[in-house]
Structures are given as structure tokens and as C-alpha cells.
C-alpha positions in Angstrom: 149.1 92.6 -132.1 149.6 89.1 -131.7 148.4 86.0 -133.1 144.8 85.0 -133.0 144.2 81.9 -131.3 142.4 79.0 -131.8 142.3 78.4 -128.2 139.8 81.3 -127.4 137.5 79.9 -124.9 134.2 80.8 -123.0 132.0 83.7 -123.5 128.5 82.2 -123.8 126.2 82.2 -127.0 127.3 83.4 -130.4 125.8 86.5 -131.8 126.3 88.9 -134.7 126.0 92.8 -134.9 127.3 93.2 -131.6 129.7 96.2 -131.0 133.7 96.2 -129.4 136.0 98.5 -128.2 139.6 97.8 -126.8 141.8 98.8 -123.7 145.5 98.0 -123.9 145.3 94.5 -122.4 141.7 93.2 -123.6 139.1 93.3 -126.1 135.5 94.2 -125.1 132.2 92.9 -127.0 128.6 93.9 -126.1 125.2 93.1 -127.2 124.3 91.8 -130.6 121.6 89.5 -132.0 121.6 85.6 -131.1 121.4 83.1 -133.8 118.6 81.2 -131.6 115.1 81.2 -133.3 113.6 83.7 -132.9 116.8 85.9 -133.1 116.8 88.5 -130.0 119.1 91.1 -128.9 121.1 90.8 -125.8 122.8 92.9 -123.1 125.9 90.9 -122.3 129.4 92.1 -122.3 132.3 89.7 -122.9 136.1 90.3 -122.3 138.9 88.6 -124.1 142.1 88.9 -122.4 145.0 89.4 -124.7 147.6 87.6 -122.6 145.9 84.5 -122.2 143.3 84.5 -125.1 140.1 83.8 -122.6 136.8 85.0 -123.6 134.9 85.6 -120.3 131.4 86.6 -119.9 131.0 89.6 -117.5 127.7 88.9 -115.8 127.9 91.9 -113.5 128.8 94.3 -116.4 125.8 94.2 -118.8 124.9 97.4 -120.9 121.3 98.9 -120.0 119.4 97.3 -122.5 119.5 94.7 -125.0 120.7 96.1 -128.4 122.4 95.5 -131.8 123.9 97.7 -134.4 125.6 99.8 -132.0 129.4 101.0 -131.7 132.2 100.9 -129.5 134.9 103.6 -129.0 137.6 104.1 -126.4 140.4 105.8 -124.6 143.1 104.5 -122.2 140.8 104.1 -119.1 137.2 103.3 -120.5 135.2 102.7 -123.5 131.8 103.7 -124.6 129.0 102.0 -126.5 126.5 104.4 -128.6 123.5 104.0 -130.6 121.8 100.8 -131.7 118.4 99.1 -132.1 116.6 97.0 -129.3 114.4 95.2 -131.9 111.4 96.4 -130.1 110.2 99.4 -132.1 113.0 101.7 -130.4 115.5 101.8 -133.3 117.3 104.9 -132.5 119.0 104.6 -129.0 120.5 107.7 -127.9 121.9 106.4 -124.5 125.7 105.8 -123.9 127.0 103.0 -121.7 130.6 103.5 -120.2 132.7 100.6 -119.1 135.5 101.4 -117.0 138.4 99.3 -117.9 140.0 99.1 -114.4 136.6 97.8 -112.9 134.8 96.4 -115.8 131.7 98.3 -114.3 129.1 99.6 -116.7 127.4 102.7 -116.0 125.2 105.0 -118.0 127.0 108.2 -119.3 125.5 111.3 -118.8 125.9 112.2 -122.4 123.4 111.2 -124.6 123.7 110.9 -128.9 122.3 114.0 -130.0 120.5 112.0 -132.9 120.2 108.3 -131.9 120.9 105.6 -135.2 121.7 102.2 -135.6 124.2 100.1 -137.9 126.7 102.8 -136.9 130.4 102.9 -137.5 133.2 104.5 -135.2 136.5 105.3 -134.7 138.5 107.4 -132.1 141.5 109.5 -131.3 143.0 109.6 -127.8 140.5 112.4 -126.9 137.2 111.9 -128.5 134.9 109.2 -130.4 133.3 109.6 -133.6 130.2 107.7 -135.0 129.3 107.8 -138.7 126.2 107.2 -140.5 123.5 104.5 -139.7 120.0 103.9 -140.6 118.3 107.0 -139.4 121.0 109.5 -140.0 123.1 108.2 -142.9 125.0 111.4 -143.7 125.8 112.6 -140.1 128.8 112.4 -137.6 128.7 112.9 -134.1 131.5 113.2 -131.6 131.8 112.1 -127.9 134.5 114.1 -126.0 136.0 111.9 -123.4 137.2 114.3 -121.0 133.7 116.2 -120.6 131.6 113.0 -121.7 129.7 115.4 -123.9 128.3 114.4 -127.2 127.8 116.9 -130.4 126.4 116.4 -133.8 129.0 117.8 -136.2 128.1 120.5 -138.6 129.6 118.8 -141.8 127.6 116.3 -143.8 129.2 113.2 -145.2 129.3 113.3 -149.2 127.3 110.1 -149.3 125.0 107.8 -147.1 126.6 105.3 -144.8 124.1 102.9 -143.7 124.9 99.3 -143.4 128.2 97.3 -144.3 130.5 100.2 -144.3 133.7 100.2 -141.7 135.6 102.6 -140.3 139.1 102.7 -138.9 141.7 105.4 -137.4 144.8 106.5 -136.1 145.3 109.0 -133.2 145.3 111.9 -135.7 142.7 111.1 -138.6 139.5 108.9 -138.9 138.6 107.0 -142.2 134.9 105.6 -143.1 134.0 103.7 -146.1 130.4 103.9 -147.6 128.9 100.5 -147.3 125.6 100.2 -148.8 123.3 103.0 -149.2 
């Protein structure tokens, strides 16, 4: 990784509880809540190009609905946003949105999460992405297989609830998650 530049520019409003994912040349951030009162969820997507540190709003690449507390996973050619909360009584989003890195185009994936949740954590290998916990299913894990775009609820149960303030990371062979707040 390079250094974090203080010259990152553009990108629109500040927000929190957004999801992120990465290609080899750029980082992507979607959704989240704004800091403007009243707070509201947004469906915008931004792209930070690593070589230039430019943060650009991608107006033609919005996710299907405004949400926060969702997660991002990616392989070499695309990234997916899963789960989340719309803030309007629909807390457990099951829709999955795919961004194709070559075009920055967003489409609705044919897959849906088996059990929608928000404030979830994620990591991925080269062939699949995994989500952990969340408010609605704090001991569950789900797997999105990239090649088939199919999502399954994994049979194992995590030993403790993972709702908020946990974190996750991984390598191409193993994923790790911390418990956070029950």
C-alpha cells in the first residue's frame, strides 16, 4: 500500500456506516448515513483511485436503495454490497448489488442474502465473500460464491454474538472476525 494522502479530494457529503470494497487500482465506498440533521441514508457510490488519490462521486453508479450498516466484498473483477438498513423500517436488506470494476456499473445480483442483517462484518478470499453477525442474526455467517453469485447460510454458528463494533479481515486462505459489542 502507498501512503495515505492528505490531498484526497472530491466525493460529496461526509457519511458514516458506509460499506467499502477494493479493486487492485481503486477503493469503492457506498451508502452510509449523512451527518446532516436529520440524518438520512444515501445510495451514492464513490471511487478513490489509488494512483491519483482522487475521490470521485460516481453518479451513474448508485446502489439500488439508500442503506447503512452493509458490507462490501470483492474479487479481481467485481465487488458486491450486502445487507444493511434503510432506516425506514426495513432493517434487514437481502438484496445484493454488484459493481463491475471495468465499467463502474452497478447491477442487482441474482443472488440474495439468505438472512438479511445490518451492521454486518465481511471478508473474502479470491473465490468467495463471507459476512458475519449483525443485529438480526448475530451468530450467523453467510457465503457469496463469486463464480455462481449464489449466497448460502453457513451451518456453523459463531461462538459469540457479533453485532456492532466488531471488525474482520482476511487473507486468501483464512478470515478472522472479532466479537465487538453483543
